[in-house]
C-alpha atoms as an extended CHARMM CRD file, in Angstrom:
* protein
*
       135  EXT
         1         1  ALA       CA           -138.9130000000       71.2380000000        0.6650000000  PROA      1               0.0000000000
         2         2  ARG       CA           -141.6960000000       69.6990000000        0.0840000000  PROA      2               0.0000000000
         3         3  GLN       CA           -141.3060000000       65.8840000000       -0.2930000000  PROA      3               0.0000000000
         4         4  ARG       CA           -143.5020000000       63.5780000000       -2.6690000000  PROA      4               0.0000000000
         5         5  THR       CA           -144.8490000000       60.3820000000       -1.2960000000  PROA      5               0.0000000000
         6         6  GLY       CA           -147.1280000000       57.9040000000       -2.5850000000  PROA      6               0.0000000000
         7         7  VAL       CA           -150.5230000000       60.2470000000       -2.0970000000  PROA      7               0.0000000000
         8         8  ARG       CA           -149.7370000000       63.4250000000       -0.5070000000  PROA      8               0.0000000000
         9         9  ASN       CA           -147.1530000000       66.3340000000       -0.4150000000  PROA      9               0.0000000000
        10        10  ARG       CA           -145.6460000000       66.1360000000        3.1990000000  PROA      10              0.0000000000
        11        11  PHE       CA           -144.6940000000       69.5380000000        4.8080000000  PROA      11              0.0000000000
        12        12  PRO       CA           -142.9150000000       70.5370000000        8.2890000000  PROA      12              0.0000000000
        13        13  CYS       CA           -145.0780000000       71.1530000000       11.0650000000  PROA      13              0.0000000000
        14        14  SER       CA           -143.1850000000       74.4790000000       12.0500000000  PROA      14              0.0000000000
        15        15  GLY       CA           -142.1660000000       77.6190000000       10.8220000000  PROA      15              0.0000000000
        16        16  GLN       CA           -144.4070000000       80.1840000000        8.3140000000  PROA      16              0.0000000000
        17        17  ARG       CA           -145.2800000000       77.7730000000        6.1840000000  PROA      17              0.0000000000
        18        18  PHE       CA           -147.0100000000       75.6580000000        8.2220000000  PROA      18              0.0000000000
        19        19  GLY       CA           -148.6920000000       78.7960000000        9.7270000000  PROA      19              0.0000000000
        20        20  ALA       CA           -149.8390000000       79.8880000000        6.4250000000  PROA      20              0.0000000000
        21        21  ARG       CA           -151.9700000000       77.0290000000        5.9820000000  PROA      21              0.0000000000
        22        22  SER       CA           -155.5680000000       76.8880000000        6.3220000000  PROA      22              0.0000000000
        23        23  THR       CA           -157.5870000000       75.5220000000        9.7210000000  PROA      23              0.0000000000
        24        24  SER       CA           -158.5410000000       72.1720000000        8.2560000000  PROA      24              0.0000000000
        25        25  GLU       CA           -154.8320000000       71.4530000000        6.3370000000  PROA      25              0.0000000000
        26        26  LYS       CA           -152.8440000000       72.0770000000        9.8510000000  PROA      26              0.0000000000
        27        27  ALA       CA           -155.7620000000       69.6610000000       11.4500000000  PROA      27              0.0000000000
        28        28  TRP       CA           -154.7920000000       66.8250000000        8.8400000000  PROA      28              0.0000000000
        29        29  ALA       CA           -150.7910000000       67.5840000000        9.4740000000  PROA      29              0.0000000000
        30        30  LEU       CA           -151.8410000000       67.1860000000       12.8580000000  PROA      30              0.0000000000
        31        31  ALA       CA           -154.1440000000       64.2790000000       13.0220000000  PROA      31              0.0000000000
        32        32  VAL       CA           -152.9610000000       62.0340000000       10.0760000000  PROA      32              0.0000000000
        33        33  PRO       CA           -149.8050000000       60.7240000000       11.7610000000  PROA      33              0.0000000000
        34        34  LEU       CA           -151.4720000000       60.2050000000       15.1550000000  PROA      34              0.0000000000
        35        35  ILE       CA           -154.6440000000       58.3670000000       13.4430000000  PROA      35              0.0000000000
        36        36  ALA       CA           -151.9680000000       56.1970000000       11.4590000000  PROA      36              0.0000000000
        37        37  GLY       CA           -150.0210000000       55.5250000000       14.4720000000  PROA      37              0.0000000000
        38        38  VAL       CA           -153.3220000000       54.5540000000       16.2230000000  PROA      38              0.0000000000
        39        39  ALA       CA           -153.5430000000       51.7350000000       13.3710000000  PROA      39              0.0000000000
        40        40  ALA       CA           -150.2100000000       50.8510000000       13.5470000000  PROA      40              0.0000000000
        41        41  ARG       CA           -150.7920000000       49.7570000000       17.1280000000  PROA      41              0.0000000000
        42        42  TYR       CA           -153.5550000000       47.8880000000       16.3470000000  PROA      42              0.0000000000
        43        43  ASP       CA           -152.0860000000       46.1380000000       13.4750000000  PROA      43              0.0000000000
        44        44  ALA       CA           -148.9640000000       45.2040000000       15.9640000000  PROA      44              0.0000000000
        45        45  ALA       CA           -151.1260000000       44.0380000000       18.5910000000  PROA      45              0.0000000000
        46        46  ALA       CA           -151.1330000000       39.9980000000       19.2920000000  PROA      46              0.0000000000
        47        47  LYS       CA           -154.9440000000       39.6240000000       19.1450000000  PROA      47              0.0000000000
        48        48  ASN       CA           -156.6810000000       40.8180000000       15.6790000000  PROA      48              0.0000000000
        49        49  ASP       CA           -159.7990000000       39.9430000000       16.9920000000  PROA      49              0.0000000000
        50        50  ALA       CA           -161.1280000000       42.9960000000       18.8320000000  PROA      50              0.0000000000
        51        51  PRO       CA           -162.8600000000       46.1370000000       17.4040000000  PROA      51              0.0000000000
        52        52  ARG       CA           -160.2670000000       48.7580000000       16.2180000000  PROA      52              0.0000000000
        53        53  MET       CA           -161.7190000000       52.0060000000       18.3410000000  PROA      53              0.0000000000
        54        54  ILE       CA           -160.8270000000       55.1150000000       18.0870000000  PROA      54              0.0000000000
        55        55  ALA       CA           -162.8180000000       58.1700000000       19.6520000000  PROA      55              0.0000000000
        56        56  LEU       CA           -162.7870000000       61.6500000000       18.1750000000  PROA      56              0.0000000000
        57        57  ASP       CA           -163.8610000000       64.6970000000       19.3600000000  PROA      57              0.0000000000
        58        58  GLU       CA           -164.8690000000       67.6790000000       17.3350000000  PROA      58              0.0000000000
        59        59  ALA       CA           -163.1060000000       65.9950000000       14.7440000000  PROA      59              0.0000000000
        60        60  PHE       CA           -164.5380000000       68.4980000000       11.9220000000  PROA      60              0.0000000000
        61        61  ALA       CA           -164.2290000000       71.1630000000       13.2880000000  PROA      61              0.0000000000
        62        62  ASP       CA           -163.5930000000       74.1210000000       10.8740000000  PROA      62              0.0000000000
        63        63  PHE       CA           -163.3730000000       71.1580000000        7.9490000000  PROA      63              0.0000000000
        64        64  ASP       CA           -165.3030000000       71.5770000000        4.9080000000  PROA      64              0.0000000000
        65        65  SER       CA           -167.7960000000       68.1010000000        3.5660000000  PROA      65              0.0000000000
        66        66  ALA       CA           -165.2140000000       67.1000000000        1.4360000000  PROA      66              0.0000000000
        67        67  ASN       CA           -162.5190000000       67.0690000000        4.1240000000  PROA      67              0.0000000000
        68        68  GLN       CA           -165.0280000000       65.7340000000        6.5230000000  PROA      68              0.0000000000
        69        69  VAL       CA           -165.6070000000       62.7980000000        3.6530000000  PROA      69              0.0000000000
        70        70  GLY       CA           -162.1120000000       62.4520000000        3.0770000000  PROA      70              0.0000000000
        71        71  TYR       CA           -161.2060000000       61.8890000000        6.8400000000  PROA      71              0.0000000000
        72        72  LEU       CA           -164.2370000000       59.3140000000        7.2260000000  PROA      72              0.0000000000
        73        73  ARG       CA           -162.6070000000       57.5220000000        4.4540000000  PROA      73              0.0000000000
        74        74  LEU       CA           -159.1030000000       57.7660000000        6.1500000000  PROA      74              0.0000000000
        75        75  LEU       CA           -160.7780000000       56.1170000000        9.2390000000  PROA      75              0.0000000000
        76        76  SER       CA           -162.1950000000       53.5330000000        6.7980000000  PROA      76              0.0000000000
        77        77  ASP       CA           -159.3290000000       52.6160000000        4.8660000000  PROA      77              0.0000000000
        78        78  LEU       CA           -157.0860000000       51.8610000000        8.0410000000  PROA      78              0.0000000000
        79        79  GLY       CA           -159.8610000000       49.5350000000        9.3930000000  PROA      79              0.0000000000
        80        80  LEU       CA           -160.6330000000       51.9280000000       12.4440000000  PROA      80              0.0000000000
        81        81  ASP       CA           -164.1740000000       51.6850000000       14.1080000000  PROA      81              0.0000000000
        82        82  TRP       CA           -164.6460000000       55.0390000000       15.4230000000  PROA      82              0.0000000000
        83        83  ILE       CA           -166.9480000000       57.4380000000       17.5940000000  PROA      83              0.0000000000
        84        84  ILE       CA           -166.9320000000       60.9540000000       16.6240000000  PROA      84              0.0000000000
        85        85  THR       CA           -168.6650000000       63.9130000000       18.3410000000  PROA      85              0.0000000000
        86        86  CYS       CA           -169.5440000000       66.8640000000       16.2050000000  PROA      86              0.0000000000
        87        87  PRO       CA           -171.9530000000       69.7530000000       16.6340000000  PROA      87              0.0000000000
        88        88  ASP       CA           -173.1130000000       69.0240000000       13.0130000000  PROA      88              0.0000000000
        89        89  GLU       CA           -174.8700000000       66.0230000000       11.1560000000  PROA      89              0.0000000000
        90        90  LEU       CA           -172.3190000000       63.4410000000       10.1300000000  PROA      90              0.0000000000
        91        91  PRO       CA           -171.5910000000       63.7520000000        6.2370000000  PROA      91              0.0000000000
        92        92  TYR       CA           -172.8150000000       60.6920000000        4.7240000000  PROA      92              0.0000000000
        93        93  HSD       CA           -171.5090000000       59.8650000000        2.0620000000  PROA      93              0.0000000000
        94        94  GLU       CA           -171.5660000000       56.7410000000       -0.5550000000  PROA      94              0.0000000000
        95        95  SER       CA           -168.0070000000       55.7050000000        0.9530000000  PROA      95              0.0000000000
        96        96  LEU       CA           -169.3070000000       55.2200000000        4.4100000000  PROA      96              0.0000000000
        97        97  SER       CA           -171.1540000000       51.4810000000        3.9590000000  PROA      97              0.0000000000
        98        98  ALA       CA           -172.7520000000       52.2250000000        7.4760000000  PROA      98              0.0000000000
        99        99  ALA       CA           -173.1460000000       54.8870000000        9.8670000000  PROA      99              0.0000000000
       100       100  MET       CA           -174.9390000000       55.6720000000       12.5050000000  PROA      100             0.0000000000
       101       101  ALA       CA           -175.4600000000       59.0870000000       14.6420000000  PROA      101             0.0000000000
       102       102  TYR       CA           -178.0450000000       60.4220000000       17.0410000000  PROA      102             0.0000000000
       103       103  ARG       CA           -179.2090000000       63.9190000000       16.7980000000  PROA      103             0.0000000000
       104       104  LEU       CA           -180.1080000000       65.3580000000       20.4710000000  PROA      104             0.0000000000
       105       105  THR       CA           -182.5550000000       67.8370000000       20.9520000000  PROA      105             0.0000000000
       106       106  LEU       CA           -183.6730000000       69.7100000000       24.0410000000  PROA      106             0.0000000000
       107       107  ASP       CA           -187.4950000000       69.3350000000       25.2680000000  PROA      107             0.0000000000
       108       108  GLY       CA           -187.4910000000       71.2500000000       28.4830000000  PROA      108             0.0000000000
       109       109  THR       CA           -185.0210000000       69.5110000000       30.7570000000  PROA      109             0.0000000000
       110       110  VAL       CA           -185.2540000000       66.2700000000       28.8390000000  PROA      110             0.0000000000
       111       111  HSD       CA           -182.5810000000       65.5190000000       25.9980000000  PROA      111             0.0000000000
       112       112  PRO       CA           -184.2920000000       62.9530000000       23.8110000000  PROA      112             0.0000000000
       113       113  ALA       CA           -182.0600000000       61.1580000000       21.0920000000  PROA      113             0.0000000000
       114       114  PHE       CA           -182.9950000000       60.3380000000       17.7700000000  PROA      114             0.0000000000
       115       115  PRO       CA           -181.0600000000       57.4820000000       15.8290000000  PROA      115             0.0000000000
       116       116  ILE       CA           -179.7020000000       58.7420000000       11.8960000000  PROA      116             0.0000000000
       117       117  LEU       CA           -178.9450000000       55.3990000000       10.2360000000  PROA      117             0.0000000000
       118       118  GLY       CA           -176.8590000000       55.7920000000        6.7810000000  PROA      118             0.0000000000
       119       119  ASP       CA           -176.1960000000       53.1710000000        4.4980000000  PROA      119             0.0000000000
       120       120  GLY       CA           -174.1370000000       54.4690000000        1.8550000000  PROA      120             0.0000000000
       121       121  ARG       CA           -177.2320000000       55.0940000000       -0.1500000000  PROA      121             0.0000000000
       122       122  GLN       CA           -180.0230000000       56.7290000000        2.0390000000  PROA      122             0.0000000000
       123       123  VAL       CA           -180.1170000000       58.3210000000        5.1790000000  PROA      123             0.0000000000
       124       124  ARG       CA           -183.0840000000       57.8270000000        7.2580000000  PROA      124             0.0000000000
       125       125  GLU       CA           -184.1900000000       58.8680000000       11.3260000000  PROA      125             0.0000000000
       126       126  PRO       CA           -186.6930000000       55.7670000000       11.9760000000  PROA      126             0.0000000000
       127       127  LEU       CA           -188.1800000000       57.3580000000       15.3010000000  PROA      127             0.0000000000
       128       128  ALA       CA           -188.6350000000       60.8140000000       13.7870000000  PROA      128             0.0000000000
       129       129  ALA       CA           -191.5120000000       59.8960000000       11.7100000000  PROA      129             0.0000000000
       130       130  ALA       CA           -193.0950000000       57.9800000000       14.7010000000  PROA      130             0.0000000000
       131       131  THR       CA           -192.8110000000       60.8140000000       16.7930000000  PROA      131             0.0000000000
       132       132  GLY       CA           -193.5570000000       63.5490000000       14.9420000000  PROA      132             0.0000000000
       133       133  GLU       CA           -190.2130000000       65.1790000000       15.1400000000  PROA      133             0.0000000000
       134       134  GLN       CA           -188.7480000000       67.2520000000       12.5600000000  PROA      134             0.0000000000
       135       135  PRO       CA           -185.3690000000       66.0460000000       11.1330000000  PROA      135             0.0000000000
């Protein structure tokens, strides 16, 4: 049976009901407790002057843009600093006060990296215009 929490409904991560969930719902159900656990460990640390770093690989696999923004908002709400790899562009959103990504390209055997900067209002690629690269 579902139990109401302050924000969302909880459901067990086993059985047919869990298996019937969408891919992003399953990912949320498995990721949120782990991410919250990392934040709790940082909260319990004797020193609180270090970055609260978390690294996530393919964090947005099969997530729609609304869920991507929600994921980033969760990381921000928990006060985490993050490094995320994703095959697509980072979902810049006004809820992100600052974000930086790199667009990697292939030019023969060289893989140039172009920074993409977002400040919650605009997204820009400062080196793309200078080098003639198309964003």
